Backbone as CSV, one residue per row, in Angstrom:
resi,resn,N_x,N_y,N_z,CA_x,CA_y,CA_z,C_x,C_y,C_z
1,MET,40.319,39.230,157.866,40.204,39.411,156.456,40.701,38.173,155.767
2,SER,40.089,37.940,154.727,40.468,36.734,153.997,41.534,37.087,152.976
3,ASP,42.129,36.056,152.443,43.197,36.250,151.458,42.652,36.913,150.193
4,ASP,41.445,36.584,149.833,40.881,37.195,148.627,40.651,38.683,148.838
5,THR,40.243,39.045,150.017,39.980,40.450,150.314,41.294,41.219,150.338
6,LYS,42.296,40.589,150.951,43.614,41.246,150.996,44.168,41.420,149.575
7,LEU,44.005,40.382,148.786,44.492,40.439,147.416,43.719,41.485,146.623
8,GLY,42.453,41.611,146.862,41.633,42.605,146.167,42.017,44.007,146.565
9,CYS,42.277,44.223,147.856,42.696,45.549,148.326,44.066,45.908,147.758
10,ALA,44.954,44.936,147.680,46.291,45.177,147.130,46.186,45.493,145.641
11,GLY,45.319,44.791,144.950,45.137,45.036,143.519,44.569,46.414,143.273
12,VAL,43.612,46.829,144.129,43.023,48.166,143.985,44.069,49.219,144.320
13,GLY,44.838,48.984,145.350,45.899,49.931,145.737,46.953,50.054,144.644
14,PHE,47.338,48.913,144.091,48.321,48.929,143.000,47.762,49.640,141.773
15,GLY,46.540,49.402,141.467,45.883,50.059,140.329,45.794,51.565,140.547
16,LEU,45.485,51.923,141.810,45.398,53.343,142.135,46.768,54.026,141.969
17,VAL,47.816,53.339,142.368,49.177,53.880,142.212,49.493,54.055,140.730
18,ILE,49.125,53.078,139.906,49.375,53.153,138.467,48.618,54.335,137.872
19,VAL,47.357,54.498,138.255,46.532,55.595,137.726,47.129,56.934,138.141
20,VAL,47.533,57.052,139.395,48.125,58.304,139.880,49.444,58.573,139.149
21,ALA,50.252,57.530,138.929,51.533,57.697,138.236,51.303,58.162,136.799
22,VAL,50.381,57.559,136.087,50.090,57.940,134.713,49.531,59.359,134.669
23,ALA,48.633,59.687,135.592,48.056,61.031,135.641,49.137,62.064,135.932
24,SER,50.055,61.733,136.836,51.118,62.685,137.151,52.071,62.859,135.962
25,LEU,52.274,61.786,135.181,53.093,61.923,133.981,52.453,62.889,132.988
26,PHE,51.127,62.802,132.839,50.436,63.722,131.946,50.530,65.150,132.453
27,PHE,50.602,65.320,133.745,50.680,66.648,134.338,52.135,67.146,134.379
28,VAL,53.066,66.267,134.725,54.458,66.654,134.919,55.196,66.793,133.580
29,GLN,54.871,65.969,132.614,55.584,65.983,131.335,55.573,67.362,130.678
30,PRO,54.436,68.044,130.551,54.460,69.383,129.947,55.306,70.376,130.746
31,MET,55.275,70.258,132.053,56.087,71.158,132.878,57.580,70.880,132.663
32,TYR,57.926,69.604,132.531,59.322,69.245,132.273,59.764,69.775,130.910
33,ASN,58.887,69.666,129.904,59.220,70.171,128.571,59.477,71.675,128.599
34,VAL,58.638,72.403,129.329,58.820,73.853,129.451,60.153,74.154,130.132
35,TRP,60.454,73.428,131.202,61.704,73.634,131.942,62.911,73.306,131.059
36,ALA,62.824,72.211,130.290,63.938,71.812,129.421,64.153,72.846,128.321
37,GLN,63.071,73.375,127.738,63.206,74.395,126.707,63.804,75.676,127.289
38,LYS,63.411,76.014,128.501,63.949,77.207,129.159,65.457,77.054,129.367
39,LYS,65.877,75.884,129.820,67.306,75.635,130.048,68.078,75.638,128.726
40,ALA,67.480,75.075,127.683,68.138,75.072,126.367,68.285,76.498,125.845
41,GLY,67.257,77.315,126.042,67.323,78.723,125.631,68.394,79.489,126.403
42,GLU,68.469,79.221,127.711,69.500,79.880,128.519,70.898,79.468,128.072
43,ALA,71.057,78.199,127.725,72.370,77.721,127.250,72.728,78.386,125.928
44,LYS,71.736,78.499,125.029,71.989,79.129,123.732,72.327,80.605,123.915
45,LEU,71.626,81.271,124.838,71.906,82.681,125.116,73.321,82.853,125.674
46,ALA,73.696,81.983,126.605,75.046,82.059,127.174,76.109,81.825,126.104
47,GLU,75.849,80.896,125.191,76.802,80.620,124.111,76.934,81.813,123.182
48,SER,75.803,82.448,122.826,75.863,83.599,121.925,76.541,84.787,122.603
49,GLN,76.324,84.963,123.905,76.994,86.040,124.629,78.501,85.804,124.677
50,ALA,78.904,84.556,124.884,80.331,84.240,124.906,80.942,84.474,123.527
51,SER,80.240,84.080,122.466,80.742,84.304,121.106,80.868,85.793,120.811
52,ARG,79.885,86.550,121.240,79.919,88.002,121.041,81.096,88.603,121.795
53,GLN,81.310,88.146,123.010,82.410,88.654,123.822,83.762,88.354,123.170
54,VAL,83.885,87.176,122.572,85.118,86.824,121.870,85.319,87.750,120.676
55,LEU,84.262,87.993,119.898,84.369,88.876,118.739,84.743,90.299,119.152
56,VAL,84.134,90.776,120.232,84.450,92.121,120.715,85.909,92.190,121.162
57,SER,86.379,91.169,121.866,87.776,91.143,122.318,88.731,91.130,121.138
58,GLU,88.418,90.337,120.111,89.274,90.293,118.919,89.295,91.643,118.221
59,ALA,88.137,92.289,118.117,88.075,93.597,117.467,88.872,94.632,118.266
60,GLN,88.780,94.592,119.591,89.542,95.513,120.421,91.042,95.263,120.269
61,ALA,91.434,94.000,120.182,92.853,93.673,120.009,93.355,94.181,118.669
62,LYS,92.547,94.020,117.609,92.951,94.513,116.293,93.064,96.036,116.302
63,ALA,92.122,96.710,116.950,92.167,98.169,117.016,93.408,98.636,117.780
64,GLU,93.712,97.976,118.875,94.883,98.341,119.666,96.167,98.080,118.878
65,ALA,96.208,96.960,118.155,97.387,96.645,117.342,97.564,97.682,116.244
66,ALA,96.476,98.075,115.602,96.562,99.090,114.543,97.055,100.416,115.113
67,LYS,96.566,100.761,116.295,96.998,102.003,116.941,98.487,101.956,117.252
68,LEU,98.955,100.837,117.799,100.371,100.717,118.131,101.244,100.706,116.878
69,LEU,100.781,100.037,115.821,101.530,100.049,114.563,101.608,101.463,113.984
70,GLY,100.522,102.193,114.091,100.527,103.580,113.619,101.491,104.445,114.418
71,GLU,101.502,104.265,115.733,102.439,105.014,116.569,103.882,104.653,116.228
72,ALA,104.133,103.374,115.979,105.485,102.947,115.609,105.890,103.576,114.281
73,GLU,104.983,103.616,113.329,105.282,104.214,112.026,105.546,105.709,112.167
74,LEU,104.766,106.389,113.010,105.002,107.816,113.239,106.358,108.043,113.899
75,THR,106.723,107.196,114.842,108.017,107.318,115.504,109.141,107.107,114.500
76,ARG,109.009,106.065,113.645,110.023,105.811,112.632,110.140,106.991,111.674
77,ALA,109.002,107.529,111.238,109.012,108.664,110.315,109.635,109.897,110.972
78,ASN,109.368,110.090,112.251,109.928,111.230,112.975,111.450,111.123,113.030
79,TYR,111.955,109.950,113.374,113.399,109.773,113.435,114.031,109.868,112.042
80,ALA,113.371,109.366,111.034,113.884,109.485,109.669,113.942,110.952,109.249
81,SER,112.926,111.711,109.623,112.900,113.138,109.308,114.034,113.870,110.023
82,GLN,114.244,113.533,111.294,115.340,114.159,112.048,116.693,113.817,111.430
83,ALA,116.857,112.560,111.017,118.117,112.146,110.411,118.339,112.872,109.090
84,ALA,117.300,112.993,108.284,117.428,113.688,107.003,117.764,115.161,107.216
85,ALA,117.118,115.785,108.196,117.408,117.194,108.480,118.850,117.359,108.950
86,LYS,119.323,116.462,109.788,120.692,116.543,110.297,121.691,116.335,109.165
87,LEU,121.415,115.334,108.309,122.320,115.089,107.183,122.341,116.268,106.220
88,SER,121.189,116.820,105.907,121.157,117.935,104.958,121.809,119.178,105.539
89,ALA,121.764,119.334,106.852,122.396,120.489,107.480,123.909,120.316,107.537
90,GLU,124.388,119.087,107.696,125.813,118.849,107.891,126.561,118.525,106.597
91,LEU,125.881,117.958,105.625,126.563,117.526,104.412,126.400,118.559,103.304
92,SER,127.511,119.069,102.842,127.466,120.004,101.724,127.671,119.217,100.433
93,PRO,127.279,119.775,99.301,127.510,119.078,98.023,128.994,118.785,97.782
94,LEU,129.869,119.692,98.226,131.300,119.474,98.046,131.781,118.257,98.845
95,TYR,131.258,118.096,100.069,131.645,116.944,100.888,131.116,115.645,100.278
96,ILE,129.922,115.687,99.736,129.354,114.499,99.101,130.194,114.119,97.882
97,GLN,130.676,115.118,97.098,131.561,114.823,95.969,132.868,114.204,96.450
98,TYR,133.395,114.725,97.549,134.620,114.167,98.114,134.408,112.696,98.499
99,LEU,133.282,112.392,99.148,132.992,111.001,99.517,132.879,110.117,98.281
100,TRP,132.297,110.632,97.220,132.157,109.852,95.994,133.523,109.545,95.398
101,VAL,134.390,110.547,95.361,135.738,110.348,94.817,136.509,109.347,95.672
102,ALA,136.398,109.459,96.994,137.098,108.530,97.886,136.595,107.102,97.676
103,THR,135.312,106.939,97.477,134.748,105.608,97.223,135.257,105.067,95.895
104,GLN,135.328,105.905,94.887,135.847,105.473,93.590,137.305,105.032,93.697
105,GLU,138.089,105.761,94.489,139.488,105.376,94.679,139.604,104.029,95.375
106,LYS,138.766,103.796,96.385,138.772,102.504,97.081,138.400,101.379,96.123
107,MET,137.428,101.636,95.280,136.992,100.609,94.333,138.086,100.298,93.315
108,SER,138.830,101.314,92.903,139.871,101.076,91.902,141.046,100.317,92.502
109,ASP,141.262,100.405,93.811,142.347,99.689,94.472,141.994,98.242,94.782
110,SER,140.721,97.914,94.806,140.343,96.548,95.169,140.526,95.622,93.977
111,PRO,140.946,94.356,94.226,141.180,93.429,93.109,139.869,93.060,92.408
112,GLY,139.965,92.976,91.091,138.800,92.591,90.303,137.888,93.747,89.971
113,GLU,138.164,94.919,90.479,137.328,96.099,90.242,138.169,97.189,89.576
114,SER,138.887,96.861,88.528,139.803,97.820,87.933,139.142,98.721,86.893
115,THR,137.972,98.386,86.398,137.319,99.190,85.370,136.225,100.037,85.990
116,ILE,136.344,101.327,85.804,135.333,102.261,86.292,134.830,103.027,85.082
117,ILE,133.545,103.038,84.902,132.941,103.766,83.791,132.172,104.928,84.395
118,TYR,132.529,106.114,83.960,131.862,107.308,84.451,130.989,107.860,83.343
119,ILE,129.742,108.089,83.673,128.802,108.682,82.715,128.477,110.071,83.237
120,PRO,128.856,111.108,82.521,128.586,112.464,83.001,127.081,112.732,83.057
121,THR,126.695,113.502,84.053,125.278,113.845,84.222,125.138,115.350,84.332
122,ASP,123.939,115.811,84.056,123.691,117.238,84.212,123.296,117.537,85.657
123,LYS,122.835,118.740,85.922,122.496,119.138,87.287,121.346,118.320,87.880
124,MET,120.506,117.781,87.028,119.352,117.003,87.493,119.703,115.536,87.686
125,GLY,120.914,115.132,87.326,121.313,113.744,87.469,121.001,112.903,86.251
126,ILE,120.589,113.545,85.177,120.270,112.837,83.940,121.559,112.688,83.137
127,PRO,121.844,111.503,82.592,123.083,111.321,81.816,123.155,112.285,80.634
128,VAL,124.343,112.847,80.471,124.564,113.786,79.381,125.001,112.974,78.159
129,THR,124.332,113.176,77.056,124.688,112.499,75.815,124.958,113.545,74.749
130,LEU,125.624,113.138,73.698,125.875,114.058,72.596,124.577,114.323,71.848
131,PRO,124.353,115.550,71.456,123.171,115.810,70.632,123.271,115.042,69.324
132,VAL,122.165,114.768,68.713,122.121,113.985,67.488,122.932,114.675,66.385
133,THR,122.902,116.010,66.330,123.645,116.731,65.287,125.146,116.589,65.478
134,GLU,125.599,116.437,66.708,127.021,116.315,66.994,127.502,114.868,66.882
135,ALA,126.619,113.929,66.947,127.016,112.525,66.955,127.677,112.119,65.658
136,GLY,127.323,112.737,64.556,127.907,112.390,63.266,129.345,112.867,63.136
137,ARG,129.739,113.909,63.864,131.087,114.455,63.757,132.106,113.619,64.523
138,VAL,131.634,112.850,65.519,132.552,112.065,66.316,132.993,110.860,65.500
139,ALA,134.282,110.687,65.438,134.810,109.574,64.655,134.566,108.277,65.390
140,THR,134.029,107.306,64.678,133.826,105.990,65.274,134.910,105.073,64.767
141,PRO,135.517,104.324,65.653,136.584,103.423,65.200,135.985,102.320,64.339
142,SER,136.693,102.004,63.284,136.205,100.929,62.411,136.811,99.619,62.875
143,LEU,136.049,98.583,62.717,136.517,97.252,63.120,137.331,96.645,61.994
144,PRO,138.440,95.990,62.310,139.240,95.384,61.247,138.474,94.221,60.621
145,ASN,138.607,94.101,59.325,137.953,93.024,58.597,138.777,91.755,58.768
146,LYS,138.140,90.710,59.150,138.800,89.412,59.298,138.402,88.553,58.136
147,ARG,139.359,88.057,57.416,139.058,87.193,56.282,139.657,85.868,56.481
């Protein structure tokens, strides 16, 4: 074979490789695009599932926290109710008056707390005041005139 023939065969072979490569790109490119879109869709689906799972976990945690807070509040209320029942059963009004008097005595003995003002109250705890008709009969001290 001559050099020209060899060169011609090589040129035809090279051209054939180029044609096959270009043809395969036209054939392979659409398949690659489909595969890439499929993978992108799978990634997006996995991301949305993970986000959903996080939201569900947060909601479950909030529900559990609310349940535990409610149980704690019920426990506190139960103990407060028991304490109130025990106090009301054990403390008589006379004993409560005794405690009040003892506290007043302690306050009068402490330095700087020498003035105690007592405002009488009725049975409901409302301060007792003089009726308007009686207020005029009570003598009010007059202030000395300073000149």
